[in-house]
N, C-alpha and C positions, 0 to 999 in steps of 0.2 A: 613731146620732150619730154613729161613726166612720164607716161608709158615706158619709152624708149632708152632711159635711167636706173627704171625699176629693172626691166628687162636685160639692162646689161649687169644690172649690180646681182640679179638673181642669176645667171650666167657666170660670176666670178664666184658667188658662194658656191655654186656646185663644182668650181672645178678646184678652190680650197677644200672645200670636202671631199673629194677625189684624192686629192692629194694626204688631207688626212687621214682617210682609211690605208692608201700605201704605204705611207712612213709608220704606221701603228701595225701594217701587216711585218715591212720589214723587219720591227724592233719587233714581236712577235718571236718568226723563227727565232732572233738571234737570243733572244729571253732561252728559249729550247733548248739549243745546244749548248747552252750554260750547266754542266758538270753538280747537283746540288750538293756537292762540296764546297762549292766558288761563289755560292749565293751569300757568305757573307763577307766577300771582298769588301774593302770599303773603296768610297770615291775620293775625290776631290770637291765634292758638293757636300757641304756639313759635314762630313768623314760620315756618308751614309753607307749604309751595305746597297747592294741590285733588290735584297727583300722590300727595303726602303723605299725604295726610287719607286717600283715597282706597285708600292698598296700606295705610294702618296699619288703615283698618276688613276690610279683605281678611284682612291676619293675624291678625286677632283672630276673624275666623270659622272659620281653618285652626286657633288655640291652642285653638277655643271646642272643634272639632269633635274633636281630640285629646283633650282633658278629658271631654267625654260619652265616648270608645270606648275610649281607649288611657288612661283613668284620668291623666293632665295629665303623661305623660313627657317632655313637650318643656319642663315646666318648670323641668328640671333643668339647662338652657342659660341658663337667667335669675335664677339665686339670687340671695341679696343687694341690698343696698339698690338699688346699679347696674341689678337686674335689669334693670325696665321698661325703663329710661332704654336698655338692649342690644336688649331685644325693638324696642320701638320702630325703630334704629336701620337692626335687621335688616329689616322691613318696608320701609323705606324704601331702603335699597341697593337690595329685590328691583325694588323699582317704577320706581326712578328711571330707566333706561333705558327704560321701557316705552311703549309709546303706550299715550293713553288709552285707547282703547278697550280695548286689551288688558289695562289695573288694573281696568276697567272687569268684564269678562268675567271674570277671578280674581277680584276681591269676587263678581259674581254665583255662579258657581258654590260656592265656598266657604259664602256665606252657604245656600244650599238645602240643599247639605246638613247644618246645623245646625238650620235652620228642621223638618225631613224629621224629623231625630233626636226634636228635643223634642216635636215635634206626635207621637208614638208612645209616648213615655217616661210611666209614673208621674212625675206631680207631687212625689209627696211624697219622691222620690228626690234624692241629696247628691251635690252634685260639688265638688271643689276647684276654686278659681278667685284663682289667684296667693297668699297664705296663707289665706285665708277655706275654710270648707266650706257651703257656700250649698243649697237646695233649687232642684231645677227651678223654678217660679213667681219665685221673686228672680234666679235666671238670666236666666227671659227681662224679665223688666220691665228687667234690667242692660244687656241688647241693644238690648233700644228705646231706654233712655235714651242706650246708645251715639251709636247711629245719628244721633237727632235731632239731637244734640249737635254732631257733625261736621257734621250738614247744617246748622247754625245756624253757624258757624265757615264755611263754605265762601259760603255764603247773605254772608254779610254780606263776605269779603273781595270776595265779587263786587256788594258795595253793591246788595246786591237786598235787599230786604223779605222778611221769611216770615211770611207768617200762621200762628197756631196753632190745630189744632185739637182735637178731643173726646179724641185720641188722645192728649193730656198724660195725660190720668186715670192711665194706669199708668205714667211714668214722674213724677207724684207721688205713685206708690204707694210705686216706688223708694227717695223718698227719704226718704219717712216705716221703710220699712223696712230702712235701711240707716242709720236715725241711730244704734242705738246704735255699730257701727261707727265713726261719726264720730266718735262723741266720745271713744271709745279715742285715736284719732287726736291728737286735739285734747287729749288727757291730761285728760279733765275728766271725774267720774260722769255716767253715765245715769242719766235720769230719765226714766218716764214720759212719752211725748208726743201729745198731741190736736191735728191734723191739721183744719184746714176752710179750703175753699177754693171759691171760683167759679173756674168757667172757661169756654173758648166756649161762647155758644150759652145762656149764666147756667148752665150744670151743677151741682151744687153737690157736693163729694165730700167724704168724714169719713173724716178714718185712725186710728185707737187710739180711750183708752177717754175717752168724754164726763164721766169724773170727774175727770181727768188738773190737776192742781194747773199743770199748765205746757200754755199750748194758744199756735199760731200760727196767724192765721188773715188771710186777703184772697185773693191773686191768684195762679191756680194758675198763669199765666203765673212770676212771679216769683220762686215757689218752686221750679219745677223748672228755674230757670235760675239757680238759689244752687244748689239740692245737685247739679248736674252742672256746676258750678265753670265757667258764664259771666255771671259777672258780673266787674266792675272797678270801682276806688278809688269812678269816676264814680256809680254804680249810685245810686240808692234805690230799696228795696222799697217797696210799697206794704202788706207784711206788720206785724200787729201781733201783739203778744206779751202772753201775761200769766205772768208767773211768773218767777225768776231762771232757771232752766237756760233755759228759752224766749228770754230776751234774751240770753244766753251764745250758745245756739244760732245764732240769725241772722247773727252774728259769726265762726263759727267758721272757719278753712282748711277749705273743702271740695273733696274731689280734684278734678284737670281730667281728667273719664275721658275 
């Protein structure tokens, strides 16, 4: 049973990493098509420019590599409630005077090291990521979700539509894996959640105990935007709920990753 579970988890991590690389390459290709003069275009995410977004993604990969290889020693530079703000500013400062192609290259080199390290690792191993200890499977789904979410911001800032793919299955997984942590952040006692979603190409995905008293059902696209903090007050999700906790959950404040 133990060996079978490890094998299943390893296969899942490989699938997530494959989707991560595909999502990174898709965004990379789109970034190369954006004229240099438009890299200062502002997005709805913290009023960041495209340069800011890619610099942040690159900085996240550097931080991730440090967490994987050096037990997160760089986090000592970002302690306290303002730690993330300082990290974001450091990433933006590093990239602000770079040419767009150089920012892309920084991101490419940084992300390649992280993917290579994760691909060679045991999926059950733990990593310190900010104030949380998470396994490599959760971490890989987090990396995918970050890339996808910031890609949404960039496409939106450029007034371009982004068509979801079946890769969002593992962003949906990230949302379910992170549910307990989200509950803590909202200071509400966590209850087991069942998630049932319909994704692109009419794919059906389920996470959690089917006997749970709390369930959320509906569009995978809506769920993924909700759990990555990519919704605004005008957003009207098609998600339906059963149970008091589930009803509260879709109204929680979800971290903008």
